[in-house]
C-alpha positions as CSV (number, residue, x, y, z in Angstrom):
1,M,0.3,-0.1,0.0
2,F,3.0,2.3,1.2
3,R,4.6,1.7,-2.5
4,C,1.5,2.4,-4.3
5,I,1.5,5.9,-2.8
6,I,4.4,6.7,-3.4
7,V,4.2,5.2,-7.3
8,C,1.4,7.4,-7.8
9,L,3.0,10.6,-5.7
10,I,6.3,10.1,-8.2
11,T,3.9,10.5,-10.8
12,T,1.8,12.9,-10.3
13,F,4.9,15.2,-9.2
14,V,6.6,14.2,-13.0
15,G,3.0,15.1,-14.6
16,M,3.1,18.7,-13.2
17,S,7.1,19.2,-14.0
18,A,6.6,18.2,-17.7
19,A,3.5,20.2,-17.8
20,D,5.0,23.2,-16.0
21,A,8.2,23.2,-18.6
22,Q,5.3,23.1,-21.4
23,S,4.0,26.2,-19.7
24,R,7.2,27.7,-19.8
25,R,8.4,26.6,-23.4
26,Q,4.8,28.3,-24.7
27,I,5.2,31.5,-27.1
28,D,3.4,34.1,-26.9
29,A,3.2,35.4,-31.0
30,T,1.2,38.4,-30.2
31,P,3.8,40.4,-31.1
32,F,5.0,38.8,-34.1
33,S,1.4,39.1,-35.7
34,H,1.9,35.5,-37.1
35,A,1.3,32.0,-34.7
36,P,4.7,30.4,-34.2
37,C,5.7,27.9,-36.7
38,S,8.3,25.1,-37.4
39,V,10.5,24.3,-40.0
40,L,8.6,21.0,-40.3
41,D,5.2,22.8,-41.2
42,G,4.0,22.6,-45.0
43,Q,4.8,26.4,-45.5
44,P,8.4,28.5,-44.1
45,C,8.1,30.4,-41.3
46,T,7.2,34.0,-42.5
47,P,9.2,36.3,-42.7
48,S,12.7,34.0,-42.5
49,F,13.5,30.5,-41.6
50,C,14.1,28.6,-38.5
51,S,16.8,26.0,-37.3
52,V,15.5,22.7,-37.5
53,F,18.1,22.4,-34.1
54,N,15.3,24.8,-32.4
55,E,13.9,23.0,-29.2
56,G,10.3,23.4,-29.8
57,P,8.2,25.8,-32.3
58,C,10.4,28.6,-32.9
59,I,9.7,32.5,-33.8
60,P,11.7,33.3,-36.7
61,E,13.8,36.8,-36.9
62,I,11.5,39.6,-38.0
63,D,13.3,42.1,-40.7
64,Y,13.0,45.4,-39.5
65,P,12.5,47.8,-42.4
66,Y,15.2,49.7,-41.1
67,G,19.0,47.5,-40.9
68,Q,21.8,48.6,-40.1
69,N,22.8,49.9,-43.6
70,L,20.0,52.6,-44.4
71,Q,18.9,52.4,-48.0
72,L,16.6,54.3,-49.8
73,T,14.9,55.0,-53.6
74,I,14.8,58.3,-54.5
75,E,13.0,59.0,-58.1
76,S,13.0,61.8,-60.4
77,A,9.2,61.5,-61.1
78,P,7.8,59.8,-58.2
79,P,4.1,58.9,-58.6
80,Q,1.0,60.9,-57.1
81,D,-0.1,58.8,-54.1
82,Q,3.5,59.2,-52.9
83,A,3.8,63.5,-53.5
84,A,3.7,63.4,-49.4
85,K,6.9,61.4,-49.2
86,Y,8.9,64.3,-51.2
87,R,8.0,66.8,-48.7
88,K,10.8,68.2,-46.4
89,P,9.4,68.3,-42.9
90,D,8.7,71.7,-41.4
91,H,10.9,71.3,-38.2
92,D,13.9,69.5,-37.1
93,L,13.9,65.5,-38.6
94,D,13.1,63.5,-35.6
95,T,12.6,60.2,-37.5
96,I,13.9,58.1,-40.6
97,G,11.1,58.8,-42.2
98,D,12.2,62.6,-41.3
99,L,15.3,61.9,-42.6
100,F,14.1,60.1,-46.4
101,A,11.5,62.7,-47.4
102,A,14.0,65.6,-47.0
103,L,16.6,63.7,-48.8
104,R,13.8,63.0,-51.4
105,S,13.0,66.8,-51.5
106,C,16.6,67.3,-51.9
107,W,16.5,65.6,-55.5
108,S,17.0,67.9,-58.2
109,P,17.9,65.9,-61.3
110,P,20.2,66.8,-64.2
111,P,18.3,68.9,-66.6
112,S,16.7,66.8,-69.7
113,D,19.2,67.6,-72.2
114,S,22.0,66.0,-70.4
115,A,20.3,63.3,-68.7
116,R,19.5,59.4,-69.9
117,Q,15.9,58.1,-69.2
118,G,16.1,55.0,-67.0
119,M,19.3,55.9,-65.7
120,Q,20.3,54.9,-62.3
121,M,23.0,55.8,-59.6
122,S,23.7,54.6,-55.7
123,V,25.8,56.7,-53.7
124,R,27.1,55.8,-50.0
125,F,27.6,58.1,-46.8
126,S,27.2,59.0,-43.9
127,F,26.3,62.0,-41.7
128,K,27.7,63.4,-38.8
129,R,26.1,63.8,-35.4
130,S,25.4,67.9,-36.4
131,G,23.7,67.0,-39.4
132,E,27.1,67.2,-42.0
133,I,28.1,64.8,-44.2
134,I,31.0,63.0,-43.2
135,A,32.7,62.9,-46.6
136,A,31.7,63.1,-50.0
137,P,29.7,60.6,-51.3
138,R,31.0,57.3,-52.6
139,V,29.3,55.8,-56.3
140,T,28.5,52.1,-55.3
141,Y,26.4,51.7,-58.8
142,A,25.8,53.3,-62.1
143,T,23.6,51.5,-65.2
144,A,26.0,49.7,-67.1
145,G,26.9,50.6,-70.6
146,V,26.8,54.4,-69.5
147,P,29.6,56.6,-70.9
148,A,31.8,58.2,-68.7
149,D,30.6,61.8,-68.7
150,T,26.7,61.2,-68.2
151,R,27.8,59.0,-64.9
152,A,29.5,62.5,-63.9
153,T,26.7,64.5,-65.1
154,Y,24.7,63.0,-62.3
155,L,27.0,62.2,-59.8
156,K,27.6,66.1,-59.9
157,A,23.6,66.9,-60.1
158,I,23.8,64.4,-56.7
159,N,26.5,66.1,-55.1
160,A,25.0,69.6,-55.9
161,S,21.9,68.2,-54.5
162,L,22.9,67.3,-51.3
163,G,25.3,69.8,-50.9
164,G,22.8,72.6,-50.9
165,C,20.5,70.7,-48.8
166,T,23.1,69.6,-45.5
167,P,23.6,70.1,-42.8
168,F,20.3,69.3,-42.0
169,K,18.9,69.9,-38.8
170,F,18.7,66.6,-36.5
171,T,17.1,66.9,-33.2
172,S,19.7,65.1,-30.5
173,G,18.3,61.9,-30.0
174,L,18.3,61.4,-34.2
175,G,21.9,62.8,-34.9
176,G,23.4,60.3,-32.0
177,A,21.1,57.6,-33.9
178,L,22.4,58.1,-37.5
179,A,26.1,59.7,-37.0
180,G,28.7,57.2,-38.5
181,R,26.4,55.0,-39.9
182,P,26.0,54.2,-43.4
183,I,22.9,55.6,-46.1
184,A,23.0,54.0,-49.2
185,I,20.6,56.2,-52.2
186,R,20.1,55.0,-55.1
187,Y,18.7,57.7,-57.5
188,V,16.6,56.9,-60.5
189,D,15.8,59.3,-63.7
190,N,12.3,57.6,-64.2
191,R,11.0,60.8,-66.3
192,D,9.9,60.4,-70.0
193,L,12.9,62.4,-71.3
194,G,11.4,61.5,-74.8
195,K,8.4,63.7,-74.1
196,Q,10.3,66.6,-72.7
197,A,12.2,66.8,-75.7
198,E,9.3,67.4,-77.9
199,K,8.0,70.4,-75.9
200,P,8.8,73.3,-77.5
């Protein structure tokens, strides 16, 4: 009888421990806006994959919109529904969104007679805490097959546009967060230069 009681107590204790361990491993997926998933599921975890070596269901790392390398695309002729993104804020820049809007509003593409339709050029640079650019923007990409003088024209327009807008007025929080971080901007000349040339 005594042995039966001990066995029942041990069984109860093991069962409670297992339930407690399982409840501690439970993942609250609410902040991630999707249920926890496993690599053994029929579809991959979103937005990235989990490891097969993770114990239990895993929550993938979230791809936040702004990484260590801040990236931005600026179009010469932005769509009508994005006009607000190309308007310079009327206050000290306090967020990454404010910075991107200020950079977009600065862009002044080359005149149509020296421009090339579909031209793309990417530059990379960093800001000081004070809002000044640390060094001249460095070209990281230019459309293949474009003549050197066209590339020089676009780089000159980029330098003139940034030089005319900077230094930006950052709040102390944004200035501290941005200082020294690389910013990559891709300029896209999506103007219809053929139609512009036909106009008197």
